[in-house]
C-alpha positions, 0 to 999 in steps of 0.5 A: 154850754156855759152856765149863762147859756144854759140859763138863757135857754131855760128862761127862753123855754119857759116863756110862751109866745103869748106871755111875750106878747107874740101870736101863738101861731100854728102848732109849734115844735119848740117849747117856749120862745124860738131863738128868732123870737127872742132875738127879735124881742131883744133887738139883737141878731139870731147869731148872737143869741146862738153864740150866747147859748153855746158859750161862744161870746165875750162879755155882753154889754149892759145894754144887751143884758137889759134887753134880754132881761126885758124880753124874757120877762125876768124878775129883779132877782133873775135880772141880777143873776143874768148880769152876774153870770155875764160878768157884769155888776147888776144895775143899782136901784139907786135907793136905800131899802128900810124894810126888814123881811119877816124872816130876819125879824123873827131871827132878831126877835127870837135870839137868846137873852145873851146875844144883842142883835140889831138891823141897820140899813145900808147907810147905818140907820138903825131899823130894828133891835132886840131886848138884849141890845136895848139892855146892853147899850140903852133903848134906842126908842128913847133917841130921836130917829135921826140920831139912830145911826152908827155913822153919826155915832162914830163921827159925832157933830158939834151940838148933837143931841142924845146918842144912840148908845146911852153908855160909853162904848170903847173900840179896841181899834178905834182908827180902824173902825172909823176907816171901815165905817167911812169906806163902807159908806162910800161903797154904799154910794156906789150901790145906792147912788140916787138916795137922798138920805145917804147923800145927805148923811155924807154931806153932813158928816163931811161938813161937820166932822174933820176926821170923817172929811179926811177919811172920805177924801182918801176915797177908800172903798170897803166894808165894816165886818168886825170889831171888839168893844167894851160897853161901860154899862153904868150898873153892870160895869164893863161888858166886853163883846165881839161885834160881827156884821153880816149883810142880808139881801139886795138892800144890803141890810146890816145885821150887827151881832154883839156877843159877850165874851164868857166873862161878861155873859152872865152880866148881860143875861141878868140885865135882860132877864132881871133888868138888874146888874150882877 
């Protein structure tokens, strides 16, 4: 039996007829739903349910998977797992998520004094940051919310107000960074195709930044994962960091970690703990 088949059987066994809106009927030998009942609820043939559970199938269509998910009363996470087991991409919810889960908030808030961490939405809108981040690049709370966006930072527009990073930030591979940021936004449009904030951001950047417009027209799809930067802090001098980007959850929140190289670690620690450069 395939993994898909075994999982479907487990979900069918756990769902009672009453939970599925069916009459309980007389004493039953089958635990959970019968195959015939699942087939009727999903409006597919019993033979197809048998072949799915026995691993004798091609690639179920998205329509069949959606029908099975409804019939089995699957959660969103279970529905997405069903699609992936069947070799299909889970359906996009269409809208960005800005909620930072409690566990992720704890990680950001409790990380050490020498690690700057921030959480961004899938469109690179800044959602949360720790004291080390504020000490290193400047406190984002002093910047208008609309400007707290890494894409706006990377592709500035004429007449832009205060920037998210208060001090100059030099990337060791600027062209690669710009290409990665643009391709990451295009990937986000596939995951969140109906989000007005994301579509508005892209329209603004295409109209107002020639470099972004050229990269966008190239159609590349990808992710931004890493970079190496130097923050030109006005008091502490240049602080060199490695930048790593992790992705969390279905909302595809981006956890950005700026780790100072050994030569810069003491300066960042002093900025956080003492509020003064060394």
